[in-house]
C-alpha positions in Angstrom: -1.6 -12.0 -3.6 -3.0 -13.0 -0.1 -1.3 -15.7 2.2 -4.4 -16.9 3.7 -8.1 -16.5 3.0 -11.0 -17.7 5.2 -14.4 -18.8 3.5 -17.8 -19.2 5.3 -19.8 -21.8 3.8 -23.0 -23.4 5.2 -22.3 -22.2 8.7 -18.5 -23.7 8.5 -15.3 -21.7 8.3 -12.7 -23.0 5.8 -9.2 -21.5 5.7 -6.9 -21.5 2.5 -3.3 -20.9 3.0 -0.8 -20.6 0.3 2.2 -22.9 0.7 5.2 -24.0 -1.3 8.2 -22.9 -3.7 7.5 -19.7 -6.0 7.4 -22.2 -8.9 5.2 -24.8 -7.1 2.6 -22.8 -5.0 -0.5 -24.3 -3.9 -3.7 -23.4 -1.8 -4.2 -25.8 1.0 -8.0 -25.8 2.1 -8.3 -26.7 5.8 -11.2 -27.0 8.2 -10.4 -26.8 11.8 -6.9 -27.4 10.9 -7.5 -30.6 8.9 -6.7 -30.6 5.5 -9.8 -30.7 2.9 -8.1 -30.4 -0.7 -5.7 -28.4 -2.3 -5.4 -26.8 -5.7 -2.5 -24.7 -7.5 -2.1 -21.2 -6.7 -2.2 -18.5 -9.5 0.4 -15.9 -9.0 -2.1 -13.2 -9.9 -5.3 -14.4 -8.4 -6.5 -12.4 -5.4 -8.7 -13.3 -2.4 -12.1 -13.3 -4.5 -10.9 -15.9 -7.0 -9.4 -18.2 -4.4 -12.7 -17.8 -2.6 -14.8 -18.8 -5.7 -12.6 -21.9 -6.4 -13.0 -22.9 -2.7 -17.0 -22.5 -2.7 -16.9 -24.0 -6.2 -15.1 -27.1 -5.0 -17.3 -27.4 -1.6 -20.5 -27.2 -3.8 -19.2 -29.9 -6.3 -18.3 -32.2 -3.6 -21.2 -31.7 -1.2 -22.8 -35.2 -1.8 -19.6 -37.0 -0.9 -19.5 -38.6 2.5 -18.1 -36.1 5.3 -15.2 -38.1 6.3 -14.1 -38.1 2.6 -13.7 -34.6 2.3 -12.6 -33.7 5.7 -15.8 -31.9 6.4 -16.6 -33.1 10.0 
């Protein structure tokens, strides 16, 4: 499992960083260093699965106000 994943979506770059203790790992998604969202990290998931989760979340929250999801 990677510790960092980068996703490009609609011309913007998002970084996901794996954080936490072994029993409580999470992916924290950042845009320009600011947190956007986070979700549990599955020990067996690879970079492709993480990217799919991030893109799915971004697409599902596309209509939310920019400041609400940290996409400034």
